[in-house]
MARGURO-421133 format. One record per residue (C-alpha): x, y, z; residue number from 0; residue in one letter. Coordinates in Angstrom, 3 decimals. Example, Ala and Ser with C-alpha at 12.3 -4.5 7.8 and 13.67 -1.06 7.14 Angstrom:
REM MARGURO-421133
+----------+----------+----------+-----+----+
:       c1 :       c2 :       c3 :   i : aa :
+----------+----------+----------+-----+----+
:   12.300 :   -4.500 :    7.800 :   0 :  A :
:   13.670 :   -1.060 :    7.140 :   1 :  S :
+----------+----------+----------+-----+----+
//
This chain:
REM MARGURO-421133
+----------+----------+----------+-----+----+
:       c1 :       c2 :       c3 :   i : aa :
+----------+----------+----------+-----+----+
:   65.554 :   86.956 :  -10.891 :   0 :  M :
:   64.755 :   83.494 :  -12.527 :   1 :  S :
:   61.271 :   82.095 :  -11.845 :   2 :  P :
:   61.395 :   78.874 :   -9.571 :   3 :  L :
:   59.875 :   76.792 :  -12.569 :   4 :  L :
:   60.073 :   77.776 :  -16.100 :   5 :  S :
:   58.621 :   75.746 :  -19.001 :   6 :  V :
:   59.554 :   77.159 :  -22.455 :   7 :  D :
:   57.918 :   75.803 :  -25.692 :   8 :  H :
:   57.715 :   72.230 :  -24.314 :   9 :  V :
:   56.192 :   69.399 :  -26.530 :  10 :  S :
:   55.681 :   66.096 :  -25.740 :  11 :  V :
:   54.899 :   62.976 :  -28.150 :  12 :  R :
:   54.375 :   59.451 :  -27.420 :  13 :  F :
:   55.430 :   56.631 :  -29.689 :  14 :  R :
:   52.697 :   54.354 :  -30.791 :  15 :  S :
:   53.387 :   51.015 :  -32.216 :  16 :  A :
:   50.503 :   50.025 :  -34.414 :  17 :  G :
:   50.371 :   46.429 :  -35.811 :  18 :  W :
:   51.668 :   47.552 :  -39.135 :  19 :  W :
:   53.508 :   50.724 :  -38.597 :  20 :  R :
:   54.834 :   53.085 :  -35.876 :  21 :  Q :
:   53.564 :   56.606 :  -35.414 :  22 :  R :
:   53.877 :   59.409 :  -32.901 :  23 :  W :
:   51.113 :   60.953 :  -31.007 :  24 :  V :
:   51.551 :   64.446 :  -29.948 :  25 :  T :
:   50.054 :   65.183 :  -26.559 :  26 :  V :
:   51.519 :   68.618 :  -25.712 :  27 :  L :
:   52.580 :   71.232 :  -28.174 :  28 :  A :
:   54.528 :   74.384 :  -27.525 :  29 :  D :
:   53.538 :   74.768 :  -23.663 :  30 :  V :
:   54.861 :   77.710 :  -21.777 :  31 :  S :
:   54.466 :   78.778 :  -18.273 :  32 :  L :
:   56.435 :   79.844 :  -15.293 :  33 :  S :
:   56.006 :   79.929 :  -11.432 :  34 :  V :
:   57.675 :   82.222 :   -9.056 :  35 :  A :
:   58.276 :   81.860 :   -5.367 :  36 :  R :
:   55.177 :   83.285 :   -3.384 :  37 :  G :
:   52.973 :   82.420 :   -6.263 :  38 :  E :
:   50.033 :   79.968 :   -6.995 :  39 :  M :
:   49.488 :   79.470 :  -10.651 :  40 :  V :
:   46.538 :   77.431 :  -11.865 :  41 :  A :
:   47.059 :   75.221 :  -15.210 :  42 :  L :
:   43.430 :   74.523 :  -16.224 :  43 :  I :
:   41.790 :   72.715 :  -19.304 :  44 :  G :
:   39.292 :   69.901 :  -19.932 :  45 :  A :
:   40.159 :   66.338 :  -18.967 :  46 :  S :
:   42.441 :   64.828 :  -21.641 :  47 :  G :
:   44.066 :   68.082 :  -22.481 :  48 :  A :
:   47.542 :   66.921 :  -21.396 :  49 :  G :
:   47.694 :   68.660 :  -17.812 :  50 :  K :
:   48.919 :   65.694 :  -16.022 :  51 :  S :
:   51.591 :   64.956 :  -18.888 :  52 :  V :
:   53.018 :   68.301 :  -18.144 :  53 :  L :
:   53.617 :   67.392 :  -14.572 :  54 :  A :
:   55.178 :   64.157 :  -15.431 :  55 :  Q :
:   57.518 :   66.104 :  -17.870 :  56 :  A :
:   58.693 :   68.394 :  -15.158 :  57 :  V :
:   59.197 :   65.640 :  -12.749 :  58 :  L :
:   60.990 :   63.741 :  -15.432 :  59 :  G :
:   58.830 :   60.466 :  -14.890 :  60 :  V :
:   57.460 :   60.193 :  -18.472 :  61 :  L :
:   57.680 :   56.592 :  -19.832 :  62 :  P :
:   60.244 :   55.675 :  -22.208 :  63 :  S :
:   57.963 :   56.008 :  -25.194 :  64 :  T :
:   57.878 :   59.742 :  -24.759 :  65 :  A :
:   59.940 :   62.445 :  -26.580 :  66 :  A :
:   60.308 :   65.790 :  -25.010 :  67 :  V :
:   61.608 :   68.902 :  -26.736 :  68 :  S :
:   61.698 :   72.522 :  -25.370 :  69 :  G :
:   63.355 :   73.497 :  -21.980 :  70 :  V :
:   62.288 :   73.027 :  -18.418 :  71 :  I :
:   64.466 :   74.734 :  -15.842 :  72 :  Q :
:   64.282 :   75.232 :  -11.974 :  73 :  F :
:   65.986 :   78.331 :  -10.696 :  74 :  E :
:   67.517 :   78.783 :  -14.055 :  75 :  G :
:   69.053 :   75.227 :  -14.205 :  76 :  T :
:   67.774 :   72.973 :  -16.883 :  77 :  V :
:   66.081 :   70.006 :  -15.404 :  78 :  L :
:   68.243 :   67.081 :  -16.741 :  79 :  T :
:   67.948 :   63.431 :  -15.341 :  80 :  P :
:   70.898 :   64.039 :  -12.896 :  81 :  P :
:   69.489 :   67.236 :  -11.720 :  82 :  V :
:   66.003 :   65.893 :  -11.229 :  83 :  L :
:   67.557 :   62.928 :   -9.302 :  84 :  A :
:   68.776 :   65.272 :   -6.692 :  85 :  R :
:   65.734 :   67.706 :   -6.638 :  86 :  L :
:   62.721 :   65.364 :   -7.086 :  87 :  R :
:   60.962 :   64.806 :   -3.646 :  88 :  G :
:   63.355 :   67.169 :   -1.914 :  89 :  R :
:   62.824 :   70.580 :   -3.599 :  90 :  R :
:   60.184 :   69.579 :   -6.082 :  91 :  I :
:   57.338 :   67.650 :   -4.635 :  92 :  A :
:   54.170 :   66.318 :   -6.200 :  93 :  L :
:   50.721 :   65.918 :   -4.715 :  94 :  V :
:   49.219 :   63.367 :   -7.033 :  95 :  P :
:   45.769 :   62.555 :   -8.036 :  96 :  Q :
:   45.681 :   58.785 :   -7.630 :  97 :  T :
:   45.540 :   57.206 :   -4.262 :  98 :  L :
:   47.983 :   54.472 :   -5.589 :  99 :  T :
:   51.014 :   56.563 :   -4.421 : 100 :  H :
:   50.309 :   55.471 :   -0.627 : 101 :  L :
:   51.943 :   52.308 :    0.121 : 102 :  D :
:   49.083 :   49.992 :    0.843 : 103 :  P :
:   51.236 :   47.817 :    3.373 : 104 :  V :
:   52.799 :   50.638 :    5.510 : 105 :  R :
:   51.004 :   52.792 :    8.036 : 106 :  R :
:   50.685 :   56.506 :    7.170 : 107 :  I :
:   53.083 :   57.523 :    9.872 : 108 :  G :
:   56.123 :   55.889 :    8.699 : 109 :  P :
:   55.220 :   57.067 :    5.124 : 110 :  Q :
:   55.135 :   60.600 :    6.345 : 111 :  L :
:   58.468 :   60.318 :    8.094 : 112 :  V :
:   60.121 :   58.847 :    4.937 : 113 :  A :
:   58.628 :   61.675 :    2.976 : 114 :  A :
:   60.107 :   64.182 :    5.676 : 115 :  A :
:   63.643 :   62.432 :    5.240 : 116 :  R :
:   63.287 :   62.846 :    1.396 : 117 :  R :
:   62.392 :   66.506 :    1.931 : 118 :  G :
:   65.457 :   67.320 :    3.735 : 119 :  G :
:   63.997 :   67.453 :    7.215 : 120 :  V :
:   66.711 :   66.813 :   10.091 : 121 :  P :
:   66.125 :   63.525 :   11.702 : 122 :  A :
:   65.588 :   65.138 :   15.148 : 123 :  D :
:   62.777 :   67.291 :   13.767 : 124 :  L :
:   60.820 :   64.652 :   11.482 : 125 :  R :
:   58.293 :   63.521 :   14.124 : 126 :  V :
:   57.420 :   67.085 :   15.002 : 127 :  A :
:   57.107 :   67.848 :   11.191 : 128 :  A :
:   54.625 :   64.907 :   10.657 : 129 :  V :
:   52.653 :   65.917 :   13.652 : 130 :  R :
:   52.349 :   69.744 :   12.283 : 131 :  T :
:   51.224 :   68.306 :    8.731 : 132 :  E :
:   48.722 :   65.960 :   10.261 : 133 :  L :
:   47.120 :   68.835 :   12.189 : 134 :  A :
:   47.458 :   71.226 :    9.099 : 135 :  R :
:   45.352 :   68.758 :    7.027 : 136 :  Y :
:   42.849 :   67.987 :    9.873 : 137 :  G :
:   44.123 :   64.461 :   10.493 : 138 :  L :
:   44.339 :   63.252 :   14.000 : 139 :  G :
:   47.576 :   61.566 :   15.327 : 140 :  E :
:   45.587 :   58.283 :   15.230 : 141 :  A :
:   45.716 :   58.269 :   11.507 : 142 :  V :
:   49.524 :   57.993 :   11.603 : 143 :  A :
:   48.897 :   54.332 :   13.075 : 144 :  R :
:   46.400 :   53.424 :   10.249 : 145 :  Q :
:   46.826 :   51.755 :    6.979 : 146 :  H :
:   45.743 :   53.485 :    3.796 : 147 :  P :
:   42.755 :   51.016 :    3.188 : 148 :  H :
:   41.256 :   52.179 :    6.375 : 149 :  T :
:   40.931 :   55.707 :    5.469 : 150 :  L :
:   38.169 :   57.344 :    3.614 : 151 :  S :
:   38.934 :   58.764 :    0.199 : 152 :  G :
:   39.111 :   62.320 :    1.440 : 153 :  G :
:   41.363 :   61.277 :    4.389 : 154 :  M :
:   43.566 :   59.400 :    2.139 : 155 :  A :
:   43.904 :   62.508 :   -0.485 : 156 :  R :
:   44.869 :   64.674 :    2.779 : 157 :  R :
:   47.413 :   62.254 :    3.693 : 158 :  A :
:   49.021 :   62.372 :    0.241 : 159 :  L :
:   49.066 :   66.097 :    0.472 : 160 :  A :
:   50.806 :   65.974 :    3.845 : 161 :  A :
:   53.411 :   63.719 :    2.332 : 162 :  M :
:   54.054 :   66.260 :   -0.373 : 163 :  A :
:   54.337 :   69.236 :    2.027 : 164 :  T :
:   56.006 :   67.725 :    4.966 : 165 :  V :
:   59.452 :   68.353 :    3.542 : 166 :  G :
:   61.013 :   71.623 :    2.505 : 167 :  Q :
:   60.237 :   71.460 :   -1.057 : 168 :  A :
:   60.325 :   75.038 :   -2.676 : 169 :  D :
:   58.060 :   73.922 :   -5.730 : 170 :  L :
:   54.551 :   72.014 :   -5.131 : 171 :  L :
:   52.860 :   70.340 :   -8.177 : 172 :  L :
:   49.267 :   69.785 :   -7.352 : 173 :  A :
:   47.985 :   67.444 :  -10.032 : 174 :  D :
:   44.142 :   67.366 :   -9.637 : 175 :  E :
:   44.815 :   66.901 :   -5.860 : 176 :  A :
:   41.275 :   67.697 :   -4.908 : 177 :  T :
:   39.450 :   65.126 :   -6.983 : 178 :  T :
:   36.668 :   63.246 :   -4.949 : 179 :  G :
:   36.673 :   65.990 :   -2.235 : 180 :  L :
:   33.442 :   67.732 :   -1.395 : 181 :  D :
:   33.314 :   71.453 :   -2.158 : 182 :  P :
:   34.179 :   72.666 :    1.466 : 183 :  E :
:   37.161 :   70.138 :    1.692 : 184 :  A :
:   38.406 :   71.239 :   -1.962 : 185 :  T :
:   38.132 :   74.833 :   -0.785 : 186 :  L :
:   40.224 :   74.029 :    2.325 : 187 :  H :
:   42.915 :   71.989 :    0.523 : 188 :  A :
:   43.320 :   74.959 :   -2.022 : 189 :  L :
:   43.517 :   77.403 :    0.911 : 190 :  H :
:   46.341 :   75.298 :    2.452 : 191 :  L :
:   48.224 :   75.510 :   -0.896 : 192 :  L :
:   47.599 :   79.158 :   -1.097 : 193 :  R :
:   49.140 :   79.520 :    2.425 : 194 :  G :
:   52.228 :   77.635 :    1.271 : 195 :  L :
:   52.643 :   80.032 :   -1.485 : 196 :  A :
:   52.158 :   83.096 :    0.683 : 197 :  D :
:   55.073 :   81.503 :    2.798 : 198 :  D :
:   57.446 :   81.669 :   -0.112 : 199 :  G :
:   56.906 :   78.403 :   -1.991 : 200 :  R :
:   55.792 :   78.200 :   -5.583 : 201 :  G :
:   52.596 :   76.078 :   -6.280 : 202 :  V :
:   51.546 :   75.007 :   -9.527 : 203 :  L :
:   47.832 :   73.776 :   -9.436 : 204 :  V :
:   46.571 :   71.507 :  -12.302 : 205 :  I :
:   42.987 :   71.299 :  -12.360 : 206 :  T :
:   39.718 :   71.319 :  -14.388 : 207 :  H :
:   37.942 :   72.848 :  -11.435 : 208 :  D :
:   38.017 :   76.436 :  -12.556 : 209 :  L :
:   35.436 :   77.894 :  -10.304 : 210 :  A :
:   37.187 :   77.188 :   -7.089 : 211 :  T :
:   40.848 :   77.785 :   -8.083 : 212 :  V :
:   39.854 :   81.372 :   -9.327 : 213 :  L :
:   39.434 :   82.483 :   -6.078 : 214 :  R :
:   42.983 :   81.858 :   -4.991 : 215 :  L :
:   45.307 :   81.893 :   -8.098 : 216 :  A :
:   47.661 :   84.619 :   -8.978 : 217 :  D :
:   47.716 :   83.696 :  -12.457 : 218 :  R :
:   45.836 :   81.358 :  -14.631 : 219 :  V :
:   47.358 :   79.433 :  -17.688 : 220 :  V :
:   44.549 :   77.908 :  -20.100 : 221 :  V :
:   45.423 :   74.564 :  -21.871 : 222 :  L :
:   43.355 :   73.609 :  -25.132 : 223 :  Y :
:   44.043 :   70.320 :  -26.811 : 224 :  A :
:   47.552 :   70.079 :  -25.484 : 225 :  G :
:   48.525 :   73.730 :  -26.278 : 226 :  Q :
:   48.647 :   76.760 :  -23.952 : 227 :  T :
:   46.500 :   79.463 :  -25.282 : 228 :  V :
:   46.322 :   82.137 :  -22.783 : 229 :  E :
:   48.029 :   83.466 :  -19.610 : 230 :  E :
:   45.868 :   85.816 :  -17.546 : 231 :  V :
:   45.423 :   87.176 :  -13.868 : 232 :  A :
:   43.206 :   84.850 :  -11.847 : 233 :  G :
:   41.099 :   88.010 :  -11.021 : 234 :  S :
:   40.737 :   88.998 :  -14.628 : 235 :  A :
:   39.365 :   85.543 :  -15.598 : 236 :  L :
:   37.031 :   85.596 :  -12.836 : 237 :  A :
:   35.521 :   88.779 :  -14.227 : 238 :  Q :
:   35.563 :   87.393 :  -17.830 : 239 :  G :
:   38.269 :   89.855 :  -18.926 : 240 :  A :
:   40.095 :   87.293 :  -21.198 : 241 :  V :
:   41.175 :   87.411 :  -24.776 : 242 :  R :
:   41.060 :   83.867 :  -26.199 : 243 :  H :
:   37.537 :   82.536 :  -27.203 : 244 :  P :
:   38.093 :   79.283 :  -25.285 : 245 :  Y :
:   39.061 :   81.113 :  -22.143 : 246 :  S :
:   35.835 :   83.049 :  -22.437 : 247 :  H :
:   33.924 :   79.850 :  -22.991 : 248 :  A :
:   35.347 :   78.540 :  -19.852 : 249 :  L :
:   34.228 :   81.583 :  -18.015 : 250 :  W :
:   30.865 :   81.397 :  -19.436 : 251 :  Q :
:   30.411 :   77.671 :  -18.181 : 252 :  A :
:   31.055 :   78.762 :  -14.591 : 253 :  L :
:   27.923 :   78.492 :  -12.135 : 254 :  P :
:   27.932 :   82.189 :  -11.811 : 255 :  S :
:   27.351 :   82.489 :  -15.623 : 256 :  Q :
:   24.471 :   79.800 :  -15.710 : 257 :  S :
:   26.504 :   76.957 :  -16.845 : 258 :  F :
:   26.707 :   78.132 :  -20.582 : 259 :  Q :
:   28.081 :   75.022 :  -22.296 : 260 :  P :
:   30.691 :   75.045 :  -25.108 : 261 :  L :
:   29.311 :   73.124 :  -28.233 : 262 :  A :
:   31.528 :   70.445 :  -30.023 : 263 :  G :
:   34.541 :   68.455 :  -28.929 : 264 :  H :
:   38.220 :   68.980 :  -28.750 : 265 :  P :
:   40.353 :   67.448 :  -31.553 : 266 :  P :
:   41.110 :   63.745 :  -30.940 : 267 :  A :
:   44.905 :   64.198 :  -30.838 : 268 :  G :
:   45.523 :   60.836 :  -32.364 : 269 :  D :
:   47.970 :   61.976 :  -34.890 : 270 :  G :
:   51.423 :   63.664 :  -35.342 : 271 :  D :
:   50.325 :   67.201 :  -34.278 : 272 :  G :
:   47.059 :   68.832 :  -35.229 : 273 :  E :
:   48.459 :   70.832 :  -38.191 : 274 :  G :
:   49.415 :   74.559 :  -38.273 : 275 :  D :
:   46.127 :   76.215 :  -37.654 : 276 :  G :
:   44.260 :   77.192 :  -34.499 : 277 :  C :
:   43.208 :   74.022 :  -32.558 : 278 :  R :
:   40.032 :   75.698 :  -31.389 : 279 :  F :
:   38.799 :   77.052 :  -34.635 : 280 :  R :
:   36.300 :   74.247 :  -35.309 : 281 :  P :
:   34.369 :   75.438 :  -32.213 : 282 :  R :
:   35.072 :   79.213 :  -32.462 : 283 :  C :
:   32.255 :   81.425 :  -33.632 : 284 :  A :
:   34.797 :   84.077 :  -34.471 : 285 :  A :
:   37.055 :   81.894 :  -36.643 : 286 :  A :
:   37.956 :   82.972 :  -40.039 : 287 :  G :
:   40.380 :   82.099 :  -42.985 : 288 :  P :
:   43.456 :   83.260 :  -41.297 : 289 :  D :
:   42.687 :   80.858 :  -38.389 : 290 :  C :
:   43.992 :   77.950 :  -40.660 : 291 :  A :
:   47.556 :   79.271 :  -40.174 : 292 :  T :
:   49.463 :   79.047 :  -36.760 : 293 :  A :
:   48.101 :   81.621 :  -34.386 : 294 :  P :
:   50.728 :   84.186 :  -33.101 : 295 :  P :
:   51.490 :   84.818 :  -29.390 : 296 :  L :
:   50.417 :   88.310 :  -28.450 : 297 :  R :
:   51.542 :   90.074 :  -25.296 : 298 :  R :
:   48.551 :   91.676 :  -23.642 : 299 :  V :
:   48.641 :   93.601 :  -20.449 : 300 :  E :
:   49.712 :   91.182 :  -17.617 : 301 :  E :
:   49.697 :   88.239 :  -19.801 : 302 :  G :
:   49.511 :   86.708 :  -23.418 : 303 :  W :
:   47.163 :   85.134 :  -25.795 : 304 :  V :
:   47.642 :   82.598 :  -28.833 : 305 :  R :
:   44.866 :   83.846 :  -31.185 : 306 :  C :
:   44.455 :   85.659 :  -34.534 : 307 :  H :
:   41.459 :   87.358 :  -33.339 : 308 :  R :
:   41.710 :   88.007 :  -29.648 : 309 :  P :
:   38.694 :   89.341 :  -27.876 : 310 :  R :
:   38.504 :   92.843 :  -26.668 : 311 :  S :
:   36.352 :   94.544 :  -23.914 : 312 :  W :
+----------+----------+----------+-----+----+
//
């Protein structure tokens, strides 16, 4: 059976026009992941690693200055612009990270009803669906009569999540959807997404909040400087049973591991790619001469790792 979402060797470059010449900036390079029905997958990485760009590539909403290579499929069908026009908002929905996705001049209720219509909910069931989603996210029915500017940041984020899930979307992309929420609200929101996955939807959670998402994700895909470096079961990463040195550094930085920070900085990413070598090698204690060449993809147990010298335990 085909996965719900399949991203195969996807790269994204942006055309940057300098005042004396044009150049290309590579933001994503050879990114691969998949999401199945009933599964919650977390894409993790530092801010600026390219996580949100991947969500935009899946949805087909990158600016005209972007060039995409590789293949993105939904249920085995390549996501071309005409296909995306049919699926976006109906079978593929986004839980965005910015509150600007709320229409400032419309009340929350009509926005939710419109989202239910786009999501394929029959007309006679839309009001009931809106009430169900308001209750799911702990929003009273009075919220439906309010404008976005009257809501707190946390309530507005929950309203955005309700707009994404009020329909019948099979695939949910949650792009830093818990930003600005307190720890309790963050965990509650992720539990709701976990429940939607358990009900048969596919959920891709894009986040830098590793500590929280580890409790709920089936699999974790680690992104470093625009490139996926490891896929591992969430339970394995929670125990530090990872192969890539960067994944291990993320685990060491968890509160349970005394916040051991990683020295150095990721590459600036201001050129056409980062060369053939491992992008992590300037910060890697295990780096050797072979790391100046492109690291191989290695299948390991339930996942894979992109590394010349993967860790063992």
